[in-house]
N, CA, C and O atoms as a GROMACS GRO file, in nm:
protein
  472
    1MET      N    1   8.396  11.386   9.459
    1MET     CA    2   8.382  11.266   9.532
    1MET      C    3   8.209  11.302   9.567
    1MET      O    4   8.117  11.229   9.532
    2ILE      N    5   8.199  11.382   9.615
    2ILE     CA    6   8.078  11.383   9.704
    2ILE      C    7   7.952  11.472   9.616
    2ILE      O    8   7.852  11.516   9.672
    3SER      N    9   7.976  11.486   9.496
    3SER     CA   10   7.920  11.559   9.373
    3SER      C   11   7.831  11.374   9.290
    3SER      O   12   7.717  11.363   9.244
    4VAL      N   13   7.932  11.271   9.301
    4VAL     CA   14   7.889  11.186   9.269
    4VAL      C   15   7.753  11.089   9.235
    4VAL      O   16   7.729  11.017   9.137
    5PRO      N   17   7.686  11.113   9.341
    5PRO     CA   18   7.546  11.056   9.361
    5PRO      C   19   7.475  11.145   9.338
    5PRO      O   20   7.356  11.118   9.360
    6PHE      N   21   7.502  11.275   9.288
    6PHE     CA   22   7.421  11.347   9.201
    6PHE      C   23   7.444  11.320   9.052
    6PHE      O   24   7.401  11.401   8.971
    7THR      N   25   7.483  11.257   9.029
    7THR     CA   26   7.533  11.239   8.891
    7THR      C   27   7.400  11.167   8.819
    7THR      O   28   7.317  11.120   8.897
    8GLU      N   29   7.369  11.152   8.644
    8GLU     CA   30   7.262  11.062   8.627
    8GLU      C   31   7.364  10.909   8.612
    8GLU      O   32   7.294  10.812   8.581
    9ARG      N   33   7.506  10.880   8.628
    9ARG     CA   34   7.525  10.784   8.574
    9ARG      C   35   7.562  10.682   8.747
    9ARG      O   36   7.596  10.566   8.766
   10PHE      N   37   7.540  10.769   8.818
   10PHE     CA   38   7.501  10.755   8.957
   10PHE      C   39   7.379  10.625   8.936
   10PHE      O   40   7.376  10.514   8.990
   11LEU      N   41   7.323  10.660   8.879
   11LEU     CA   42   7.213  10.561   8.920
   11LEU      C   43   7.200  10.432   8.881
   11LEU      O   44   7.131  10.343   8.930
   12LYS      N   45   7.306  10.429   8.747
   12LYS     CA   46   7.334  10.282   8.701
   12LYS      C   47   7.448  10.158   8.769
   12LYS      O   48   7.464  10.039   8.742
   13ILE      N   49   7.520  10.261   8.880
   13ILE     CA   50   7.554  10.136   8.974
   13ILE      C   51   7.473  10.010   9.045
   13ILE      O   52   7.352   9.986   9.048
   14SER      N   53   7.558   9.958   9.086
   14SER     CA   54   7.551   9.789   9.126
   14SER      C   55   7.494   9.822   9.258
   14SER      O   56   7.555   9.921   9.300
   15SER      N   57   7.405   9.784   9.342
   15SER     CA   58   7.400   9.739   9.481
   15SER      C   59   7.503   9.790   9.552
   15SER      O   60   7.518   9.892   9.620
   16LEU      N   61   7.602   9.657   9.511
   16LEU     CA   62   7.743   9.622   9.561
   16LEU      C   63   7.864   9.769   9.597
   16LEU      O   64   7.925   9.786   9.702
   17GLU      N   65   7.869   9.846   9.490
   17GLU     CA   66   7.929   9.979   9.401
   17GLU      C   67   7.879  10.086   9.519
   17GLU      O   68   7.958  10.141   9.596
   18ARG      N   69   7.721  10.109   9.520
   18ARG     CA   70   7.646  10.189   9.569
   18ARG      C   71   7.680  10.164   9.770
   18ARG      O   72   7.701  10.270   9.829
   19HIS      N   73   7.682  10.067   9.834
   19HIS     CA   74   7.675  10.059   9.954
   19HIS      C   75   7.866  10.079   9.958
   19HIS      O   76   7.903  10.163  10.041
   20ILE      N   77   7.965  10.019   9.889
   20ILE     CA   78   8.104  10.049   9.899
   20ILE      C   79   8.075  10.220   9.911
   20ILE      O   80   8.109  10.281  10.012
   21PHE      N   81   8.020  10.277   9.813
   21PHE     CA   82   8.090  10.425   9.799
   21PHE      C   83   8.011  10.486   9.922
   21PHE      O   84   8.052  10.598   9.953
   22PHE      N   85   7.904  10.435   9.999
   22PHE     CA   86   7.869  10.492  10.108
   22PHE      C   87   7.915  10.470  10.231
   22PHE      O   88   7.886  10.534  10.332
   23ALA      N   89   8.018  10.337  10.217
   23ALA     CA   90   8.108  10.322  10.341
   23ALA      C   91   8.216  10.412  10.306
   23ALA      O   92   8.249  10.505  10.378
   24ASN      N   93   8.256  10.392  10.226
   24ASN     CA   94   8.408  10.504  10.195
   24ASN      C   95   8.349  10.662  10.248
   24ASN      O   96   8.407  10.735  10.328
   25PHE      N   97   8.228  10.689  10.185
   25PHE     CA   98   8.197  10.819  10.224
   25PHE      C   99   8.212  10.811  10.392
   25PHE      O  100   8.284  10.898  10.440
   26LEU      N  101   8.164  10.734  10.464
   26LEU     CA  102   8.174  10.725  10.599
   26LEU      C  103   8.342  10.717  10.620
   26LEU      O  104   8.402  10.786  10.703
   27ALA      N  105   8.393  10.641  10.549
   27ALA     CA  106   8.526  10.629  10.621
   27ALA      C  107   8.598  10.749  10.623
   27ALA      O  108   8.686  10.751  10.708
   28THR      N  109   8.584  10.863  10.544
   28THR     CA  110   8.655  10.936  10.431
   28THR      C  111   8.660  11.039  10.567
   28THR      O  112   8.757  11.075  10.634
   29THR      N  113   8.514  11.072  10.579
   29THR     CA  114   8.452  11.152  10.726
   29THR      C  115   8.512  11.114  10.855
   29THR      O  116   8.548  11.216  10.914
   30ALA      N  117   8.535  11.007  10.922
   30ALA     CA  118   8.576  11.000  11.027
   30ALA      C  119   8.709  10.991  11.018
   30ALA      O  120   8.774  10.998  11.122
   31ALA      N  121   8.777  10.972  10.890
   31ALA     CA  122   8.973  10.990  10.909
   31ALA      C  123   8.968  11.165  10.908
   31ALA      O  124   9.043  11.230  10.982
   32THR      N  125   8.886  11.219  10.830
   32THR     CA  126   8.922  11.409  10.813
   32THR      C  127   8.912  11.410  11.003
   32THR      O  128   9.008  11.441  11.074
   33VAL      N  129   8.785  11.373  11.050
   33VAL     CA  130   8.776  11.386  11.181
   33VAL      C  131   8.880  11.372  11.280
   33VAL      O  132   8.951  11.464  11.319
   34PHE      N  133   8.886  11.260  11.318
   34PHE     CA  134   9.014  11.196  11.345
   34PHE      C  135   9.143  11.254  11.321
   34PHE      O  136   9.232  11.262  11.406
   35LEU      N  137   9.148  11.292  11.213
   35LEU     CA  138   9.309  11.334  11.170
   35LEU      C  139   9.329  11.472  11.214
   35LEU      O  140   9.434  11.513  11.262
   36ILE      N  141   9.189  11.564  11.191
   36ILE     CA  142   9.222  11.739  11.238
   36ILE      C  143   9.191  11.707  11.393
   36ILE      O  144   9.220  11.810  11.454
   37ALA      N  145   9.144  11.607  11.483
   37ALA     CA  146   9.070  11.657  11.600
   37ALA      C  147   9.256  11.701  11.680
   37ALA      O  148   9.263  11.779  11.775
   38PRO      N  149   9.324  11.667  11.648
   38PRO     CA  150   9.460  11.672  11.751
   38PRO      C  151   9.470  11.883  11.746
   38PRO      O  152   9.446  11.979  11.819
   39SER      N  153   9.539  11.843  11.565
   39SER     CA  154   9.534  12.022  11.535
   39SER      C  155   9.432  12.106  11.648
   39SER      O  156   9.479  12.202  11.708
   40VAL      N  157   9.291  12.063  11.672
   40VAL     CA  158   9.199  12.180  11.645
   40VAL      C  159   9.237  12.185  11.813
   40VAL      O  160   9.296  12.283  11.859
   41TYR      N  161   9.208  12.099  11.876
   41TYR     CA  162   9.276  12.010  12.038
   41TYR      C  163   9.387  12.105  12.098
   41TYR      O  164   9.374  12.183  12.191
   42HIS      N  165   9.500  12.079  12.022
   42HIS     CA  166   9.622  12.181  12.033
   42HIS      C  167   9.596  12.328  12.040
   42HIS      O  168   9.637  12.407  12.125
   43ARG      N  169   9.518  12.351  11.932
   43ARG     CA  170   9.520  12.509  11.930
   43ARG      C  171   9.445  12.560  12.010
   43ARG      O  172   9.479  12.677  12.032
   44LEU      N  173   9.306  12.510  12.100
   44LEU     CA  174   9.218  12.567  12.172
   44LEU      C  175   9.334  12.542  12.285
   44LEU      O  176   9.300  12.624  12.371
   45HIS      N  177   9.436  12.484  12.329
   45HIS     CA  178   9.532  12.464  12.436
   45HIS      C  179   9.662  12.588  12.403
   45HIS      O  180   9.755  12.632  12.472
   46TRP      N  181   9.627  12.608  12.304
   46TRP     CA  182   9.827  12.660  12.252
   46TRP      C  183   9.794  12.840  12.356
   46TRP      O  184   9.706  12.924  12.375
   47ARG      N  185   9.971  12.795  12.401
   47ARG     CA  186  10.009  12.929  12.511
   47ARG      C  187   9.949  12.900  12.635
   47ARG      O  188   9.949  12.984  12.724
   48ARG      N  189   9.906  12.808  12.646
   48ARG     CA  190   9.831  12.804  12.776
   48ARG      C  191   9.904  12.691  12.864
   48ARG      O  192   9.986  12.608  12.825
   49ASP      N  193   9.855  12.710  12.986
   49ASP     CA  194   9.939  12.649  13.164
   49ASP      C  195   9.904  12.514  13.100
   49ASP      O  196   9.799  12.481  13.154
   50VAL      N  197   9.949  12.403  12.994
   50VAL     CA  198   9.887  12.246  12.999
   50VAL      C  199   9.944  12.165  13.088
   50VAL      O  200  10.050  12.106  13.067
   51GLN      N  201   9.869  12.157  13.209
   51GLN     CA  202   9.962  12.024  13.340
   51GLN      C  203   9.993  11.855  13.268
   51GLN      O  204  10.074  11.767  13.298
   52ASP      N  205   9.874  11.865  13.151
   52ASP     CA  206   9.878  11.727  13.141
   52ASP      C  207   9.964  11.659  12.966
   52ASP      O  208   9.937  11.560  12.900
   53LYS      N  209  10.054  11.752  12.948
   53LYS     CA  210  10.119  11.716  12.795
   53LYS      C  211  10.121  11.611  12.769
   53LYS      O  212  10.085  11.573  12.658
   54GLU      N  213  10.184  11.489  12.911
   54GLU     CA  214  10.189  11.366  12.858
   54GLU      C  215  10.072  11.307  12.801
   54GLU      O  216  10.075  11.260  12.688
   55GLU      N  217   9.936  11.307  12.895
   55GLU     CA  218   9.833  11.247  12.843
   55GLU      C  219   9.760  11.360  12.695
   55GLU      O  220   9.646  11.343  12.650
   56MET      N  221   9.811  11.415  12.668
   56MET     CA  222   9.769  11.498  12.539
   56MET      C  223   9.808  11.474  12.458
   56MET      O  224   9.750  11.484  12.350
   57LEU      N  225   9.952  11.419  12.477
   57LEU     CA  226   9.980  11.386  12.335
   57LEU      C  227   9.991  11.180  12.321
   57LEU      O  228  10.033  11.128  12.217
   58GLN      N  229   9.957  11.117  12.410
   58GLN     CA  230   9.887  10.991  12.386
   58GLN      C  231   9.739  11.035  12.333
   58GLN      O  232   9.699  10.952  12.252
   59ILE      N  233   9.665  11.121  12.351
   59ILE     CA  234   9.526  11.178  12.335
   59ILE      C  235   9.588  11.201  12.134
   59ILE      O  236   9.516  11.152  12.046
   60PHE      N  237   9.691  11.259  12.103
   60PHE     CA  238   9.701  11.289  12.009
   60PHE      C  239   9.740  11.148  11.909
   60PHE      O  240   9.687  11.115  11.803
   61ASN      N  241   9.846  11.083  11.982
   61ASN     CA  242   9.846  10.974  11.941
   61ASN      C  243   9.759  10.869  11.885
   61ASN      O  244   9.779  10.808  11.779
   62PHE      N  245   9.658  10.853  11.967
   62PHE     CA  246   9.558  10.732  11.982
   62PHE      C  247   9.463  10.863  11.859
   62PHE      O  248   9.474  10.797  11.756
   63LEU      N  249   9.426  10.925  11.837
   63LEU     CA  250   9.349  11.044  11.778
   63LEU      C  251   9.442  10.992  11.611
   63LEU      O  252   9.365  10.978  11.516
   64ALA      N  253   9.515  10.980  11.596
   64ALA     CA  254   9.608  10.996  11.481
   64ALA      C  255   9.586  10.863  11.432
   64ALA      O  256   9.551  10.842  11.316
   65LEU      N  257   9.605  10.764  11.522
   65LEU     CA  258   9.621  10.638  11.462
   65LEU      C  259   9.471  10.576  11.429
   65LEU      O  260   9.460  10.486  11.346
   66ILE      N  261   9.382  10.618  11.485
   66ILE     CA  262   9.225  10.568  11.454
   66ILE      C  263   9.204  10.634  11.321
   66ILE      O  264   9.155  10.562  11.233
   67GLY      N  265   9.240  10.791  11.283
   67GLY     CA  266   9.241  10.845  11.176
   67GLY      C  267   9.276  10.746  11.060
   67GLY      O  268   9.201  10.697  10.976
   68GLY      N  269   9.419  10.727  11.080
   68GLY     CA  270   9.526  10.672  10.996
   68GLY      C  271   9.423  10.540  10.969
   68GLY      O  272   9.391  10.532  10.850
   69GLY      N  273   9.373  10.452  11.042
   69GLY     CA  274   9.317  10.332  10.993
   69GLY      C  275   9.180  10.361  10.868
   69GLY      O  276   9.158  10.299  10.764
   70PHE      N  277   9.105  10.481  10.928
   70PHE     CA  278   8.994  10.520  10.855
   70PHE      C  279   9.082  10.554  10.739
   70PHE      O  280   9.054  10.495  10.634
   71LEU      N  281   9.178  10.633  10.737
   71LEU     CA  282   9.238  10.641  10.614
   71LEU      C  283   9.242  10.543  10.492
   71LEU      O  284   9.201  10.543  10.376
   72GLY      N  285   9.326  10.441  10.596
   72GLY     CA  286   9.307  10.312  10.515
   72GLY      C  287   9.252  10.274  10.469
   72GLY      O  288   9.285  10.212  10.368
   73LEU      N  289   9.089  10.288  10.521
   73LEU     CA  290   8.982  10.175  10.504
   73LEU      C  291   8.925  10.264  10.346
   73LEU      O  292   8.891  10.200  10.246
   74SER      N  293   8.924  10.366  10.348
   74SER     CA  294   8.892  10.500  10.261
   74SER      C  295   8.968  10.475  10.145
   74SER      O  296   8.909  10.487  10.038
   75ILE      N  297   9.109  10.437  10.143
   75ILE     CA  298   9.168  10.440  10.055
   75ILE      C  299   9.149  10.301   9.993
   75ILE      O  300   9.161  10.304   9.871
   76LEU      N  301   9.119  10.158  10.053
   76LEU     CA  302   9.120  10.072  10.021
   76LEU      C  303   8.980  10.046   9.988
   76LEU      O  304   8.942   9.937   9.944
   77GLY      N  305   8.873  10.184  10.015
   77GLY     CA  306   8.734  10.107   9.962
   77GLY      C  307   8.750  10.203   9.815
   77GLY      O  308   8.698  10.154   9.716
   78THR      N  309   8.816  10.326   9.800
   78THR     CA  310   8.812  10.426   9.695
   78THR      C  311   8.866  10.336   9.553
   78THR      O  312   8.827  10.342   9.436
   79VAL      N  313   8.974  10.251   9.620
   79VAL     CA  314   9.079  10.154   9.484
   79VAL      C  315   8.929  10.036   9.422
   79VAL      O  316   8.896  10.026   9.304
   80PHE      N  317   8.876   9.978   9.516
   80PHE     CA  318   8.787   9.910   9.498
   80PHE      C  319   8.669   9.939   9.420
   80PHE      O  320   8.649   9.902   9.304
   81LEU      N  321   8.591  10.012   9.497
   81LEU     CA  322   8.561  10.135   9.367
   81LEU      C  323   8.550  10.130   9.242
   81LEU      O  324   8.479  10.078   9.156
   82VAL      N  325   8.664  10.216   9.259
   82VAL     CA  326   8.701  10.296   9.082
   82VAL      C  327   8.718  10.111   9.021
   82VAL      O  328   8.640  10.097   8.927
   83THR      N  329   8.785   9.997   9.046
   83THR     CA  330   8.857   9.922   8.956
   83THR      C  331   8.770   9.810   8.950
   83THR      O  332   8.789   9.718   8.870
   84HIS      N  333   8.669   9.813   9.038
   84HIS     CA  334   8.521   9.747   9.039
   84HIS      C  335   8.459   9.808   8.903
   84HIS      O  336   8.440   9.732   8.808
   85PHE      N  337   8.434   9.916   8.895
   85PHE     CA  338   8.359   9.988   8.822
   85PHE      C  339   8.401  10.016   8.663
   85PHE      O  340   8.328  10.030   8.565
   86LEU      N  341   8.538  10.018   8.675
   86LEU     CA  342   8.673  10.008   8.562
   86LEU      C  343   8.623   9.847   8.475
   86LEU      O  344   8.566   9.822   8.369
   87PHE      N  345   8.683   9.762   8.587
   87PHE     CA  346   8.719   9.593   8.537
   87PHE      C  347   8.633   9.478   8.636
   87PHE      O  348   8.657   9.362   8.603
   88GLY      N  349   8.548   9.491   8.736
   88GLY     CA  350   8.454   9.426   8.746
   88GLY      C  351   8.545   9.356   8.876
   88GLY      O  352   8.658   9.398   8.898
   89ARG      N  353   8.486   9.248   8.957
   89ARG     CA  354   8.505   9.200   9.067
   89ARG      C  355   8.676   9.148   9.072
   89ARG      O  356   8.776   9.171   9.139
   90PHE      N  357   8.643   9.082   8.978
   90PHE     CA  358   8.801   9.004   9.021
   90PHE      C  359   8.937   9.078   9.014
   90PHE      O  360   9.031   9.077   9.095
   91VAL      N  361   8.923   9.141   8.903
   91VAL     CA  362   9.063   9.240   8.921
   91VAL      C  363   9.040   9.349   9.004
   91VAL      O  364   9.132   9.429   9.021
   92SER      N  365   8.878   9.375   9.084
   92SER     CA  366   8.911   9.504   9.156
   92SER      C  367   8.930   9.422   9.352
   92SER      O  368   8.948   9.474   9.462
   93LEU      N  369   8.913   9.276   9.303
   93LEU     CA  370   8.964   9.229   9.460
   93LEU      C  371   9.126   9.251   9.437
   93LEU      O  372   9.195   9.336   9.493
   94CYS      N  373   9.182   9.127   9.314
   94CYS     CA  374   9.312   9.150   9.330
   94CYS      C  375   9.364   9.271   9.340
   94CYS      O  376   9.438   9.286   9.437
   95THR      N  377   9.344   9.381   9.254
   95THR     CA  378   9.433   9.509   9.333
   95THR      C  379   9.376   9.574   9.468
   95THR      O  380   9.464   9.624   9.539
   96THR      N  381   9.298   9.578   9.496
   96THR     CA  382   9.284   9.605   9.659
   96THR      C  383   9.352   9.509   9.740
   96THR      O  384   9.425   9.553   9.829
   97LEU      N  385   9.343   9.406   9.728
   97LEU     CA  386   9.501   9.316   9.792
   97LEU      C  387   9.586   9.346   9.788
   97LEU      O  388   9.669   9.339   9.879
   98VAL      N  389   9.604   9.395   9.671
   98VAL     CA  390   9.768   9.439   9.638
   98VAL      C  391   9.809   9.560   9.752
   98VAL      O  392   9.899   9.568   9.835
   99VAL      N  393   9.704   9.645   9.715
   99VAL     CA  394   9.722   9.781   9.812
   99VAL      C  395   9.697   9.772   9.964
   99VAL      O  396   9.747   9.851  10.044
  100LEU      N  397   9.615   9.667  10.001
  100LEU     CA  398   9.591   9.670  10.131
  100LEU      C  399   9.781   9.593  10.203
  100LEU      O  400   9.839   9.622  10.307
  101PHE      N  401   9.819   9.501  10.099
  101PHE     CA  402   9.972   9.476  10.168
  101PHE      C  403  10.065   9.588  10.153
  101PHE      O  404  10.152   9.611  10.236
  102VAL      N  405  10.048   9.656  10.047
  102VAL     CA  406  10.147   9.748  10.063
  102VAL      C  407  10.177   9.831  10.176
  102VAL      O  408  10.282   9.842  10.240
  103LEU      N  409  10.004   9.919  10.196
  103LEU     CA  410   9.926   9.978  10.308
  103LEU      C  411  10.023   9.927  10.437
  103LEU      O  412  10.118   9.984  10.490
  104ILE      N  413   9.955   9.783  10.468
  104ILE     CA  414  10.035   9.739  10.591
  104ILE      C  415  10.164   9.689  10.590
  104ILE      O  416  10.210   9.647  10.696
  105ALA      N  417  10.231   9.687  10.490
  105ALA     CA  418  10.392   9.698  10.479
  105ALA      C  419  10.457   9.814  10.512
  105ALA      O  420  10.562   9.812  10.577
  106LEU      N  421  10.402   9.917  10.473
  106LEU     CA  422  10.465  10.056  10.541
  106LEU      C  423  10.439  10.158  10.593
  106LEU      O  424  10.507  10.260  10.609
  107TRP      N  425  10.290  10.124  10.633
  107TRP     CA  426  10.212  10.186  10.728
  107TRP      C  427  10.240  10.103  10.899
  107TRP      O  428  10.218  10.164  11.003
  108PHE      N  429  10.281   9.988  10.896
  108PHE     CA  430  10.259   9.883  11.029
  108PHE      C  431  10.393   9.827  11.011
  108PHE      O  432  10.466   9.839  11.109
  109GLY      N  433  10.456   9.753  10.877
  109GLY     CA  434  10.567   9.641  10.897
  109GLY      C  435  10.686   9.738  10.920
  109GLY      O  436  10.771   9.723  11.008
  110LEU      N  437  10.684   9.826  10.841
  110LEU     CA  438  10.813   9.916  10.831
  110LEU      C  439  10.832   9.967  11.025
  110LEU      O  440  10.930   9.926  11.086
  111PRO      N  441  10.760  10.026  11.072
  111PRO     CA  442  10.786  10.108  11.159
  111PRO      C  443  10.784  10.007  11.289
  111PRO      O  444  10.854  10.035  11.387
  112LEU      N  445  10.697   9.879  11.288
  112LEU     CA  446  10.691   9.761  11.370
  112LEU      C  447  10.792   9.728  11.382
  112LEU      O  448  10.844   9.708  11.492
  113SER      N  449  10.855   9.714  11.259
  113SER     CA  450  11.078   9.620  11.210
  113SER      C  451  11.146   9.726  11.304
  113SER      O  452  11.208   9.716  11.410
  114ARG      N  453  11.110   9.826  11.230
  114ARG     CA  454  11.262   9.951  11.337
  114ARG      C  455  11.208   9.938  11.483
  114ARG      O  456  11.303   9.928  11.561
  115ARG      N  457  11.087   9.936  11.545
  115ARG     CA  458  11.084   9.933  11.743
  115ARG      C  459  11.131   9.826  11.716
  115ARG      O  460  11.134   9.825  11.839
  116LYS      N  461  11.180   9.715  11.674
  116LYS     CA  462  11.260   9.626  11.744
  116LYS      C  463  11.416   9.633  11.752
  116LYS      O  464  11.485   9.588  11.844
  117LYS      N  465  11.453   9.688  11.659
  117LYS     CA  466  11.604   9.739  11.688
  117LYS      C  467  11.637   9.832  11.786
  117LYS      O  468  11.736   9.817  11.857
  118GLY      N  469  11.537   9.956  11.797
  118GLY     CA  470  11.546  10.025  11.913
  118GLY      C  471  11.506  10.035  12.031
  118GLY      O  472  11.549  10.125  12.103
   0.00000   0.00000   0.00000
């Protein structure tokens, strides 16, 4: 994906597609940073006497949720961009909305519905 802007065909995309590509690039970067942060944090504290384990776990949870949000944006941006390039605006909007619905249902609806039962 990173090499796409350096191809000749990239020069032919619309302004909307160019902006979506850049937003998607930033969302992917943010998702990567936030989702990897807990692992690096944990590695830096490996086998040390950590006094704030509960706070550390809360931070990990927060970082993972933020990273998941950016990952969702990245997925939606990719779906929109590829579909828009192949089929145009209407199909891309419809496809992206379907993916958004599935994403919300599985990532938020399912866990939150189980929370009520517990």
